[in-house]
C-alpha positions as CSV (number, residue, x, y, z in Angstrom):
1,M,7.1,-15.7,-14.1
2,T,5.8,-18.9,-14.5
3,D,9.5,-20.6,-14.3
4,Y,10.3,-18.7,-11.0
5,V,10.0,-20.8,-8.1
6,R,9.0,-19.0,-4.7
7,P,10.7,-19.1,-1.5
8,R,8.8,-20.2,1.6
9,L,8.0,-17.2,3.5
10,E,7.7,-17.3,7.7
11,L,6.4,-14.7,9.4
12,P,9.5,-13.1,11.9
13,V,7.3,-14.9,15.1
14,K,5.1,-17.7,15.8
15,A,1.8,-16.3,14.9
16,E,-1.3,-17.9,13.2
17,K,-2.4,-15.0,11.1
18,L,-1.2,-11.8,9.6
19,L,-2.7,-8.3,8.9
20,L,-1.7,-6.9,5.9
21,H,-2.1,-3.2,5.1
22,S,-2.8,-2.2,1.5
23,C,-2.0,0.9,-0.4
24,C,-3.5,-0.4,-3.7
25,A,-4.1,-3.4,-6.1
26,P,-0.6,-3.0,-7.7
27,C,1.4,-2.7,-4.8
28,S,-0.5,-5.6,-3.0
29,G,-0.7,-8.0,-5.9
30,E,2.7,-9.6,-5.9
31,V,3.1,-9.4,-1.8
32,M,-0.3,-11.2,-1.9
33,E,0.7,-13.7,-4.4
34,A,3.5,-14.2,-2.5
35,I,1.8,-14.6,1.0
36,T,-0.6,-17.2,-0.5
37,A,1.9,-19.3,-2.0
38,S,3.6,-19.6,1.8
39,G,0.4,-20.6,3.0
40,I,0.1,-17.5,5.3
41,D,-3.3,-16.9,6.7
42,Y,-3.9,-13.2,6.3
43,T,-6.1,-10.7,5.8
44,I,-5.9,-7.0,3.8
45,F,-6.4,-4.0,5.6
46,F,-7.6,-0.8,3.5
47,Y,-6.7,2.5,5.4
48,N,-5.9,5.0,3.0
49,P,-7.5,8.5,4.0
50,N,-4.6,10.2,2.0
51,I,-6.0,9.2,-1.2
52,H,-7.7,12.0,-3.3
53,P,-10.3,12.8,-4.8
54,Q,-12.7,10.2,-3.7
55,R,-13.2,9.0,-6.9
56,E,-9.3,8.1,-7.1
57,Y,-10.1,6.0,-3.8
58,L,-12.8,4.4,-4.8
59,I,-11.3,3.4,-7.9
60,R,-8.1,1.8,-6.1
61,K,-9.8,0.5,-3.2
62,D,-12.4,-1.3,-5.7
63,E,-9.3,-3.0,-7.7
64,N,-7.9,-4.0,-4.0
65,I,-11.2,-5.8,-3.5
66,R,-11.6,-7.7,-6.8
67,F,-7.8,-9.2,-6.4
68,A,-8.9,-10.3,-2.5
69,E,-11.8,-11.9,-3.7
70,L,-10.3,-13.4,-6.4
71,H,-8.0,-15.2,-4.0
72,N,-10.1,-15.6,-1.5
73,V,-9.1,-13.2,1.2
74,P,-10.5,-11.5,3.8
75,F,-10.7,-7.5,3.0
76,I,-11.0,-4.8,5.9
77,D,-12.6,-2.0,4.0
78,V,-11.9,0.9,6.9
79,D,-13.3,4.6,7.1
80,Y,-12.4,7.3,4.7
81,D,-11.8,9.8,7.3
82,T,-10.2,12.4,5.1
83,D,-10.9,15.2,7.8
84,N,-8.5,13.5,10.4
85,W,-5.5,13.2,7.6
86,F,-6.0,17.2,6.5
87,A,-5.9,18.1,9.9
88,R,-2.6,15.9,10.3
89,A,-1.2,17.4,7.1
90,K,-1.8,20.9,8.2
91,G,1.4,23.4,8.1
92,M,3.0,20.2,5.5
93,E,1.3,21.0,2.4
94,N,4.7,22.3,0.7
95,E,6.5,19.4,2.2
96,P,8.2,17.1,-0.8
97,E,7.8,13.5,-1.4
98,R,9.5,11.2,0.9
99,G,9.3,14.0,3.8
100,I,7.8,14.6,6.9
101,R,4.3,14.9,5.4
102,C,4.8,11.6,4.2
103,T,6.1,9.9,7.6
104,M,3.0,11.6,9.2
105,C,0.7,9.9,6.6
106,F,2.8,6.3,7.2
107,D,2.4,6.9,11.0
108,M,-1.4,7.4,10.7
109,R,-2.1,4.4,8.5
110,F,0.1,2.2,10.6
111,E,-1.2,3.4,14.0
112,R,-4.8,2.6,12.7
113,T,-3.5,-1.0,11.5
114,A,-1.8,-1.8,14.8
115,L,-4.9,-1.0,16.5
116,Y,-7.1,-2.9,14.6
117,A,-4.5,-5.6,14.8
118,A,-4.4,-5.6,18.8
119,E,-8.1,-5.3,18.9
120,N,-8.8,-8.4,16.8
121,G,-6.3,-11.3,17.1
122,F,-3.6,-10.5,14.8
123,S,0.2,-10.4,15.9
124,V,1.6,-9.3,13.0
125,I,1.5,-6.3,10.8
126,S,3.0,-5.5,7.4
127,S,2.3,-3.6,4.6
128,S,2.6,-3.5,0.5
129,L,3.8,0.3,0.8
130,G,7.4,-0.8,0.7
131,I,7.4,-2.8,-2.7
132,S,7.3,0.5,-4.8
133,R,10.3,2.0,-6.0
134,W,9.0,5.4,-5.5
135,K,8.9,5.2,-1.9
136,D,11.5,5.1,1.1
137,M,11.7,1.8,2.4
138,K,13.5,2.6,5.6
139,Q,10.8,5.5,6.1
140,I,8.0,3.1,5.8
141,N,9.6,0.4,8.2
142,D,10.5,2.8,10.8
143,C,6.8,4.1,11.1
144,G,5.4,0.7,10.8
145,K,7.7,-0.5,13.9
146,R,6.9,2.7,15.7
147,A,3.3,1.7,15.4
148,A,3.7,-1.6,16.6
149,E,5.7,-0.6,19.5
150,H,2.5,1.0,21.0
151,Y,0.9,-2.4,21.6
152,P,2.6,-5.3,23.5
153,G,2.5,-8.6,21.3
154,I,2.3,-6.9,17.8
155,T,5.2,-7.2,15.6
156,Y,5.8,-5.5,12.3
157,W,7.2,-7.6,9.8
158,D,9.4,-5.7,7.6
159,Y,10.5,-8.2,4.6
160,N,11.9,-7.0,1.7
161,W,9.1,-7.6,-1.0
162,R,11.5,-5.9,-3.9
163,K,14.0,-8.8,-3.6
164,Q,14.2,-11.5,-5.8
165,G,12.4,-9.7,-8.7
166,G,9.6,-8.7,-6.5
167,S,9.1,-5.4,-8.2
168,A,9.4,-6.7,-11.6
169,R,6.5,-9.3,-11.0
170,M,4.5,-6.6,-9.7
171,I,4.8,-5.2,-12.8
172,E,3.8,-8.4,-14.6
173,I,0.8,-8.8,-12.4
174,S,-0.5,-5.4,-12.9
175,K,-0.3,-6.1,-16.5
176,R,-1.8,-9.5,-16.1
177,E,-4.8,-8.3,-14.4
178,R,-5.2,-4.9,-16.1
179,F,-5.1,-3.0,-12.8
180,Y,-5.9,0.4,-12.8
181,Q,-2.4,2.4,-12.9
182,Q,-2.2,5.3,-10.5
183,E,-0.5,8.4,-11.7
184,Y,0.6,9.9,-8.5
185,C,1.5,8.7,-4.7
186,G,-2.4,9.3,-3.8
187,C,-3.0,12.6,-1.9
188,V,-3.9,16.2,-2.8
189,Y,-0.6,17.4,-2.9
190,S,1.3,14.8,-4.5
191,L,-1.4,15.1,-7.2
192,R,-0.7,18.8,-7.4
193,D,2.9,18.3,-7.3
194,S,2.8,15.5,-10.1
195,N,0.8,18.1,-12.5
196,L,3.5,20.8,-11.9
197,H,6.0,19.0,-13.1
198,R,4.1,17.2,-16.0
199,K,3.3,21.1,-16.9
200,S,6.9,21.8,-17.3
201,Q,7.4,19.1,-19.3
202,G,4.5,20.0,-21.7
203,R,2.9,16.8,-20.8
204,D,-1.1,16.4,-20.3
205,M,-2.4,16.8,-16.5
206,I,-3.0,13.5,-14.9
207,R,-6.8,12.2,-16.0
208,I,-8.6,10.1,-13.0
209,G,-9.4,6.7,-14.0
210,T,-8.5,6.6,-17.8
211,T,-4.8,4.2,-17.5
212,Y,-4.7,0.9,-17.1
213,Y,-1.4,-1.5,-16.8
214,G,-1.3,-3.4,-20.3
215,D,-3.4,-0.8,-22.4
216,A,0.0,1.1,-24.1
217,E,1.2,-2.6,-25.4
C-alpha cells in the first residue's frame, strides 16, 4: 500500500464539505484515508440503529471514533433509536440479506443523514457502506439518491470505493489498525441467520467482541 499513489478525488458538485455516513471503522477506513488524501473537508455521521445488540453497537462506534480522532475528523454521534428501527422492520423479519429489509434499513439511515446535511450546511452526502463486497452497491446508491432527492441542494455522491484496489486496502488498513472484525452485517436478523448458517456447517456461534483483524496472523 505504501507504493500506491491515490488519485485526487473531487466532490460531484462544487461544495465546501462532505457529510460521510459511516457504518463501521473497517468499511470507512479506506474511504476516510482516500478523502483525507484529497484534502476534502468532511465530517463522519454515525447513525446505525440497526446494529444489535448494544454491546456490538458500542464496539463498532468506539472503533470509528478512535479512527476519526486519529485523523482529526469531526464525528457526529446520532441517537441509537432501535425502537424506530424495529418498528420499520416489522413484517420483514424473515427477509433475506440484500432484500427489502436491507432497503428499508439503508433508507432509514440515509434519510437521517440527508436531513442532518440539510439542516447543518452540507450539500453533499456519501457513505462507506458500498465498499463492502457483501453489500449490493446499486441498492445502497439508489437509497442514498432517494434520500437526497427530498432536500433541494443535497447531492448523494455515489463514488465506487471498491475500484482501484479499494476493497483490498480496506482490509490492509483494518489489519494495520487492528480494527474489530464484526462477523455479521449488524441487525438481530443477520446475527440469527449467520449463526444458523454456522450451525449447519458445524462451526461455533458468533462471539461478540472477540475477533480483531490481523490476530489470526
